[in-house]
SEFI-663041 format. One line per 3 residues: their letters; for each residue z, y negated, x of C-alpha. Coordinates in Angstrom, 2 decimals, padded with zeros to 5 digits, m for minus. Layout:
<rs>
a	Z Y X  ...;
</rs>
This chain:
<rs>
xxx	m001.35 m022.57 004.56  m001.52 m019.05 003.10  000.32 m018.11 m000.04;
xxx	002.92 m015.40 000.48  002.03 m012.62 m001.96  004.81 m010.16 m001.08;
xxx	007.35 m009.99 m003.89  010.52 m008.08 m004.76  010.10 m004.64 m006.41;
xxx	011.77 m005.79 m009.63  009.22 m008.61 m009.98  006.14 m006.37 m009.97;
xxx	005.25 m005.17 m013.45  003.49 m001.83 m013.96  003.32 m000.99 m010.21;
xxx	000.77 001.43 m008.80  000.69 002.70 m005.22  m002.60 001.88 m003.52;
xxx	m001.97 002.48 000.17  000.25 004.39 002.59  000.23 002.95 006.11;
xxx	001.20 005.45 008.79  001.51 002.86 011.57  002.84 m000.64 011.95;
xxx	m000.59 m001.91 012.97  m002.16 m000.48 009.81  000.63 m001.93 007.64;
xxx	000.11 m005.39 009.12  m003.63 m005.23 008.45  m003.05 m004.30 004.80;
xxx	m000.38 m006.99 004.44  m002.73 m009.59 005.92  m005.54 m008.59 003.57;
xxx	m003.36 m008.56 000.43  m001.83 m011.93 001.33  m005.18 m013.58 002.07;
xxx	m006.58 m012.17 m001.19  m003.63 m013.66 m003.11  m002.56 m010.29 m004.51;
xxx	001.11 m009.84 m005.39  002.39 m006.67 m003.77  005.50 m004.71 m002.90;
xxx	006.08 m002.71 000.29  008.51 000.20 000.43  009.30 002.74 003.12;
xxx	008.35 006.26 002.01  008.23 009.63 003.77  004.75 011.04 004.42;
xxx	005.26 014.06 006.65  007.26 015.75 009.35  007.02 015.51 013.11;
xxx	006.35 018.94 014.59  007.76 018.03 017.99  011.02 016.44 016.84;
xxx	011.25 018.09 013.40  012.06 014.79 011.76  010.67 013.10 008.67;
xxx	007.99 010.50 009.36  008.00 007.35 007.25  005.23 004.96 006.33;
xxx	004.80 001.71 004.44  003.70 002.25 000.83  001.97 m000.71 m000.81;
xxx	002.13 m001.26 m004.57  000.22 m003.72 m006.76  m000.04 m004.11 m010.53;
xxx	m002.08 m001.36 m012.18  m004.61 m003.95 m013.33  m005.42 m004.87 m009.71;
xxx	m005.14 m001.37 m008.21  m008.76 m000.21 m008.53  m010.19 m003.44 m007.10;
xxx	m007.73 m003.45 m004.21  m008.56 000.17 m003.37  m012.28 m000.64 m003.30;
xxx	m011.77 m003.66 m001.07  m009.52 m001.77 001.34  m012.12 001.00 001.60;
xxx	m014.74 m001.46 002.88  m012.34 m003.10 005.35  m012.14 000.07 007.45;
xxx	m008.78 001.12 006.00  m010.00 004.04 003.90  m007.69 006.54 005.61;
xxx	m004.59 005.12 003.94  m005.95 004.44 000.47  m004.06 006.39 m002.21;
xxx	m006.09 007.46 m005.23  m004.90 006.49 m008.71  m002.65 008.72 m010.77;
xxx	m004.33 011.25 m012.99  m003.62 010.70 m016.71  m001.09 013.06 m018.25;
x	m002.51 015.60 m020.69;
</rs>
């Protein structure tokens, strides 16, 4: 029995976005990986672009983990053939 790692946004401390899935299939693959790895994560719907044909906003599934796990999760997702949706870390403020 797998542990459910998806949690409520208020329960995730120091969240950092690691992935933006642009399809349901991609989102399910990321969710499966995070759950099997035992990583607590939050998923939120976020806009990522506009449809040229219908002129509407396109939405995707943004995945957040704690900042302490972000770098490792990004690396692991890159080697699981999901590199296209990996979101780089925030640049430090100067």
